C-alpha positions as CSV (number, residue, x, y, z in Angstrom):
1,X,157.9,-37.4,13.0
2,X,155.7,-38.4,9.8
3,X,152.5,-39.7,10.3
4,X,153.4,-42.9,7.9
5,X,156.7,-43.6,10.0
6,X,154.0,-44.9,13.0
7,X,152.8,-47.8,10.5
8,X,155.1,-51.0,11.1
9,X,157.6,-51.7,8.4
10,X,156.0,-55.0,7.2
11,X,153.6,-52.4,6.0
12,X,155.6,-50.0,4.8
13,X,157.5,-52.3,2.8
14,X,154.8,-53.9,0.9
15,X,155.1,-54.1,-2.7
16,X,151.6,-53.9,-4.1
17,X,150.1,-56.5,-6.3
18,X,150.8,-55.8,-9.7
19,X,147.2,-57.0,-11.7
20,X,147.7,-57.4,-15.8
21,X,147.3,-53.8,-18.0
22,X,143.9,-52.8,-18.4
23,X,142.6,-52.2,-22.1
24,X,141.8,-48.5,-21.4
25,X,145.4,-48.1,-20.2
26,X,146.9,-49.5,-23.2
27,X,144.6,-47.8,-25.5
28,X,145.5,-44.4,-23.7
29,X,149.0,-45.2,-24.1
30,X,149.7,-46.1,-27.4
31,X,146.3,-44.5,-29.4
32,X,144.9,-48.0,-30.0
33,X,141.2,-48.4,-30.8
34,X,140.1,-50.6,-27.4
35,X,138.2,-52.6,-29.8
36,X,140.9,-53.7,-31.6
37,X,143.2,-54.7,-28.3
38,X,143.1,-58.5,-27.4
39,X,143.9,-58.6,-23.5
40,X,145.5,-62.3,-22.6
41,X,146.6,-61.3,-19.1
42,X,144.6,-62.0,-16.4
43,X,143.3,-65.5,-17.2
44,X,140.1,-64.3,-17.3
45,X,137.0,-66.4,-19.7
46,X,137.2,-65.1,-23.3
47,X,133.8,-66.4,-23.7
48,X,132.8,-63.7,-20.9
49,X,129.9,-64.2,-18.5
50,X,127.5,-67.2,-18.1
51,X,124.4,-66.0,-19.7
52,X,122.2,-67.3,-16.8
53,X,124.4,-65.4,-14.5
54,X,124.1,-62.1,-16.7
55,X,120.4,-62.3,-16.6
56,X,120.8,-63.0,-12.9
57,X,122.8,-60.0,-12.1
58,X,120.7,-57.6,-14.4
59,X,117.5,-58.8,-12.5
60,X,119.3,-58.2,-9.1
61,X,120.5,-54.6,-10.3
62,X,116.8,-53.6,-10.0
63,X,117.2,-54.0,-5.7
64,X,121.0,-52.6,-6.0
65,X,119.4,-49.9,-3.4
66,X,119.5,-52.3,-0.5
67,X,122.1,-53.9,1.1
68,X,123.0,-57.5,-0.1
69,X,122.4,-60.7,2.2
70,X,125.2,-60.5,4.7
71,X,125.2,-64.5,5.0
72,X,125.1,-65.7,1.4
73,X,122.5,-67.5,2.8
74,X,121.2,-68.9,-1.0
75,X,124.6,-68.9,-2.7
76,X,125.9,-71.2,0.3
77,X,122.9,-73.4,0.1
78,X,123.4,-74.0,-3.2
79,X,127.0,-74.6,-2.7
80,X,126.4,-76.9,0.1
81,X,124.4,-79.1,-2.3
82,X,126.5,-79.2,-5.0
83,X,129.5,-80.0,-3.1
84,X,127.6,-82.4,-0.7
85,X,129.2,-79.9,2.1
86,X,127.5,-78.1,5.5
87,X,126.9,-74.5,4.8
88,X,128.8,-73.6,8.2
89,X,131.7,-74.8,6.4
90,X,131.5,-71.9,3.7
91,X,133.3,-68.4,3.8
92,X,132.7,-66.1,1.0
93,X,134.9,-63.4,-0.2
94,X,135.0,-60.8,-2.8
95,X,137.0,-63.2,-4.7
96,X,139.2,-65.9,-3.5
97,X,141.8,-63.2,-2.8
98,X,139.7,-61.9,-0.2
99,X,139.4,-65.3,1.4
100,X,143.3,-65.6,1.1
101,X,143.8,-62.4,2.7
102,X,140.7,-63.6,5.7
103,X,142.8,-66.6,6.5
104,X,146.2,-64.8,6.8
105,X,145.1,-62.2,9.1
106,X,143.3,-64.3,11.6
107,X,146.3,-67.5,11.8
108,X,149.0,-65.3,11.1
109,X,150.9,-62.6,13.6
110,X,154.5,-61.6,13.9
111,X,156.7,-64.5,15.1
112,X,154.6,-67.1,12.9
113,X,155.6,-68.1,9.7
114,X,153.8,-69.5,6.7
115,X,155.2,-71.4,3.8
116,X,154.9,-71.3,0.0
117,X,156.6,-72.3,-3.1
118,X,158.5,-70.4,-5.5
119,X,157.0,-69.2,-8.6
120,X,153.5,-69.6,-7.1
121,X,150.5,-66.9,-6.7
122,X,151.9,-63.4,-5.9
123,X,149.2,-62.8,-3.3
124,X,150.9,-65.5,-0.8
125,X,153.9,-63.8,0.3
126,X,151.6,-60.2,0.3
127,X,149.0,-61.6,2.7
128,X,151.8,-62.8,4.5
129,X,153.9,-59.5,4.9
130,X,150.8,-57.9,5.9
131,X,150.3,-59.8,9.2
132,X,154.2,-59.3,10.3
133,X,154.6,-63.2,10.0
134,X,157.7,-64.7,8.2
135,X,157.2,-66.0,4.7
136,X,159.3,-69.4,3.9
137,X,160.0,-70.0,0.1
138,X,160.5,-73.1,-1.0
139,X,162.4,-73.5,-4.3
140,X,160.4,-75.1,-6.9
141,X,161.0,-78.3,-8.7
142,X,160.5,-77.8,-12.5
143,X,158.3,-74.9,-11.7
144,X,155.9,-76.8,-9.6
145,X,155.7,-77.5,-5.8
146,X,158.6,-79.8,-4.4
147,X,156.0,-80.8,-1.5
148,X,158.8,-83.0,0.4
149,X,161.1,-79.9,0.5
150,X,158.0,-77.7,1.6
151,X,156.8,-80.3,4.3
152,X,161.0,-80.0,5.5
153,X,160.6,-76.2,5.6
154,X,157.5,-76.2,8.3
155,X,159.2,-75.0,11.6
156,X,157.5,-75.1,15.0
157,X,156.2,-71.7,14.7
158,X,154.6,-72.6,11.3
159,X,151.1,-72.0,11.2
160,X,150.2,-72.2,7.6
161,X,151.5,-73.7,4.0
162,X,149.7,-72.3,0.6
163,X,149.8,-74.8,-2.4
164,X,148.3,-73.6,-5.4
165,X,146.7,-76.4,-7.4
166,X,147.0,-76.1,-10.7
167,X,149.5,-73.1,-10.1
168,X,149.4,-69.4,-11.1
169,X,151.5,-68.6,-13.3
170,X,153.3,-72.2,-14.4
171,X,150.3,-74.0,-14.9
172,X,152.0,-77.3,-13.1
173,X,149.8,-79.5,-10.6
174,X,150.5,-82.0,-7.9
175,X,150.0,-85.6,-8.0
176,X,146.9,-86.3,-6.3
177,X,148.1,-89.0,-4.1
178,X,151.2,-87.0,-3.4
179,X,149.4,-84.6,-2.3
180,X,146.9,-86.2,-0.2
181,X,150.1,-87.8,1.6
182,X,151.6,-84.3,1.9
183,X,148.4,-83.2,3.9
184,X,148.3,-86.2,6.0
185,X,151.9,-85.8,7.1
186,X,151.5,-82.2,8.1
187,X,150.8,-81.3,11.8
188,X,147.0,-80.7,12.4
189,X,148.4,-77.8,14.0
190,X,149.4,-76.5,10.8
191,X,146.9,-74.9,8.3
192,X,147.0,-75.8,4.5
193,X,145.5,-73.6,2.0
194,X,144.8,-75.3,-1.1
195,X,144.1,-73.1,-3.7
196,X,142.1,-74.3,-6.5
197,X,141.0,-71.3,-8.7
198,X,141.5,-73.4,-12.0
199,X,139.6,-76.5,-10.6
200,X,137.1,-76.5,-13.4
201,X,139.8,-76.2,-16.2
202,X,141.5,-79.7,-15.1
203,X,141.0,-82.3,-17.1
204,X,139.3,-85.5,-15.0
205,X,142.2,-87.4,-14.3
206,X,144.2,-84.5,-12.7
207,X,140.8,-83.8,-10.5
208,X,141.7,-84.2,-6.9
209,X,138.8,-85.2,-4.3
210,X,139.8,-82.7,-2.1
211,X,136.5,-81.0,-0.7
212,X,135.9,-84.7,0.5
213,X,139.5,-84.8,1.8
214,X,138.0,-82.0,4.6
215,X,136.3,-84.9,6.4
216,X,139.8,-86.2,7.5
217,X,141.5,-83.2,7.7
218,X,140.4,-80.5,9.8
219,X,143.4,-78.1,9.4
220,X,142.4,-78.1,5.4
221,X,141.0,-74.9,3.9
222,X,139.8,-75.4,0.4
223,X,139.6,-72.1,-1.9
224,X,137.7,-71.5,-5.3
225,X,136.4,-68.9,-7.4
226,X,133.5,-67.9,-10.0
227,X,136.2,-65.5,-11.6
228,X,137.7,-67.9,-13.8
229,X,135.7,-70.6,-15.7
230,X,132.4,-68.9,-14.6
231,X,133.7,-65.9,-16.1
232,X,132.7,-63.4,-13.0
233,X,136.1,-61.6,-12.7
234,X,134.3,-58.2,-12.0
235,X,131.8,-59.3,-9.9
236,X,134.4,-60.6,-7.1
237,X,133.0,-63.7,-5.8
238,X,135.2,-66.4,-4.3
239,X,134.9,-69.0,-1.6
240,X,136.5,-71.2,1.0
241,X,135.4,-74.6,2.2
242,X,136.8,-75.4,5.7
243,X,136.3,-77.2,8.9
244,X,133.5,-75.7,10.8
245,X,135.3,-74.3,13.7
246,X,137.7,-72.2,11.1
247,X,135.0,-71.0,9.3
248,X,133.1,-69.7,12.1
249,X,136.1,-67.8,13.2
250,X,136.6,-66.6,9.4
251,X,132.7,-65.5,9.3
252,X,133.2,-63.6,12.5
253,X,136.4,-61.5,11.0
254,X,134.9,-61.5,7.6
255,X,133.5,-58.0,6.2
256,X,129.5,-58.1,6.9
257,X,128.8,-56.8,3.3
258,X,131.8,-58.1,1.6
259,X,129.9,-59.7,-1.7
260,X,127.5,-57.8,-3.3
261,X,123.7,-58.7,-4.1
262,X,124.9,-58.4,-7.9
263,X,127.6,-60.9,-6.8
264,X,125.8,-63.3,-5.0
265,X,123.1,-63.5,-7.9
266,X,125.4,-64.0,-10.7
267,X,127.6,-66.7,-8.9
268,X,124.0,-68.7,-8.2
269,X,123.2,-68.6,-11.7
270,X,126.4,-69.7,-12.5
271,X,126.9,-72.5,-10.5
272,X,124.0,-73.7,-12.2
273,X,125.2,-73.0,-15.9
274,X,127.0,-76.6,-16.6
275,X,126.3,-75.9,-20.3
276,X,128.5,-72.9,-20.3
277,X,131.0,-74.3,-18.2
278,X,131.3,-76.9,-20.3
279,X,131.9,-75.1,-23.4
280,X,134.4,-73.0,-21.8
281,X,136.2,-75.7,-20.7
282,X,136.2,-77.5,-24.6
283,X,137.2,-74.1,-25.9
284,X,140.0,-74.0,-23.3
285,X,141.7,-77.7,-24.3
286,X,141.2,-76.8,-28.2
287,X,143.1,-73.1,-27.3
288,X,145.7,-74.7,-25.5
289,X,146.5,-77.0,-28.0
290,X,146.6,-74.7,-30.9
291,X,149.0,-72.3,-28.8
292,X,151.4,-75.4,-27.9
293,X,151.4,-76.2,-31.6
294,X,152.2,-72.6,-32.6
295,X,154.8,-72.7,-29.9
296,X,156.8,-75.9,-31.3
297,X,156.3,-74.4,-35.0
298,X,158.4,-71.3,-33.7
299,X,160.8,-73.9,-31.2
300,X,159.4,-71.8,-28.2
301,X,159.5,-74.0,-24.8
302,X,156.7,-73.5,-22.7
303,X,155.7,-75.3,-19.4
304,X,153.1,-77.9,-19.7
305,X,150.2,-76.4,-18.3
306,X,146.8,-77.5,-17.1
307,X,145.3,-74.1,-16.3
308,X,143.6,-71.9,-18.7
309,X,147.2,-70.4,-19.6
310,X,150.4,-71.2,-20.6
311,X,153.8,-69.9,-19.9
312,X,156.9,-69.6,-22.4
313,X,160.3,-68.7,-22.5
314,X,162.0,-66.3,-24.5
315,X,165.3,-67.1,-25.1
316,X,168.9,-65.0,-24.9
317,X,169.6,-61.9,-23.2
318,X,166.6,-61.0,-20.1
319,X,165.9,-57.6,-22.3
320,X,164.3,-59.8,-25.0
321,X,161.3,-60.1,-22.7
322,X,160.6,-56.5,-22.4
323,X,161.1,-55.7,-26.0
324,X,159.1,-58.7,-26.9
325,X,156.2,-58.0,-24.3
326,X,156.6,-54.0,-25.8
327,X,156.3,-55.4,-29.4
328,X,153.1,-57.2,-28.7
329,X,151.5,-54.4,-27.2
330,X,152.2,-52.1,-29.8
331,X,150.5,-55.0,-32.1
332,X,147.3,-54.5,-29.6
333,X,148.1,-58.0,-27.6
334,X,147.9,-57.9,-23.8
335,X,150.2,-60.7,-21.8
336,X,151.9,-61.0,-18.6
337,X,155.7,-60.7,-17.8
338,X,156.8,-62.8,-14.9
339,X,159.8,-61.0,-13.7
340,X,157.8,-60.6,-10.1
341,X,157.6,-64.5,-10.5
342,X,161.2,-65.0,-10.4
343,X,161.0,-66.1,-13.9
344,X,162.8,-63.3,-15.9
345,X,162.8,-65.0,-19.1
346,X,159.2,-66.0,-19.5
347,X,155.7,-64.6,-20.5
348,X,152.3,-66.0,-19.6
349,X,149.4,-66.1,-22.2
350,X,145.9,-66.8,-21.3
351,X,143.8,-69.3,-23.4
352,X,141.7,-67.0,-25.6
353,X,139.4,-67.5,-28.6
354,X,140.9,-69.3,-31.6
355,X,140.7,-66.0,-33.5
356,X,142.4,-64.4,-30.8
357,X,145.3,-67.0,-30.1
358,X,146.1,-67.1,-33.9
359,X,146.3,-63.4,-34.0
360,X,149.0,-63.8,-31.0
361,X,150.7,-66.4,-32.2
362,X,151.5,-63.9,-35.6
363,X,152.0,-61.0,-33.5
364,X,154.9,-63.1,-31.4
365,X,156.4,-64.6,-34.5
366,X,156.7,-60.6,-35.8
367,X,158.2,-59.7,-32.3
368,X,160.7,-62.4,-32.6
369,X,161.7,-61.5,-36.1
370,X,162.4,-58.1,-34.7
371,X,165.1,-59.5,-32.0
372,X,167.1,-60.9,-35.0
């Protein structure tokens, strides 16, 4: 037998997560200058990194020969103060994907199940499959989470429910009162993973008081990241907030140096850069309006979004999607097809700078013209 035949089938059948196409890859494939390419595929902050974070990371590079603080003491202390929680409730990760994977490895096993929504973040079924547990996908309602149906889908062997709020790639959000009631109705022996990677992009009216809910619901875990509005996608720093007993288990299994010293320094500084966060939020709201107005002028159907991205539909045969996608690539614009999310007629675009949004809309109009 081949050595790989001894690996469990659930591992051998995994389809790896496909990230957005890098600028360097498109430059090689098509022969474009990298500086002329716009990447609007991975929900990154078009303003780049917080200036305070950049300075802090450059300074931290002076000691990069030393191992980082494995406990992340300073960052956890800052998060504790920022969110009014205890440090022992915090789990740091190599991006929030790391803590999603970590919690699945601890609480799931063969014979267990986990519930998630159709059109939700592709990492959820991936981390479930890695553990050998059974994934229960619940059909979406209007491209968002159908919370009553998800509640009904929970079985005696279910140990975990994943909720993305707002959801990626659809940009939909659950009503705060509905979400609170849902959490209250889930059995306390079932973990609820509330993935809030895009929380800081939410209008104030849509922001749930989710971290304070932890005082009431010991089976709730809230995950957030520095990859989005804070502009640290390449530094890979995320975190989870949980009941101290749950956090203790996660910190026992967590790799001791899963966040670099450079990442820790950048995140600590970014957390205090409220001016950069506010500027990023305002740019995103203006960009969202720019794109939705553009879609309406082009008679393109889109899914209303509260994130820093928006998904839109290309009518006609499903083959129109790769045609539009390829046309945009050849015009130097990278966005994201959504076939892996069971949305074969949709593409997702990240909100960029005003000039990037304008160029994208012009390129999209040209691509649509090629379909005629």
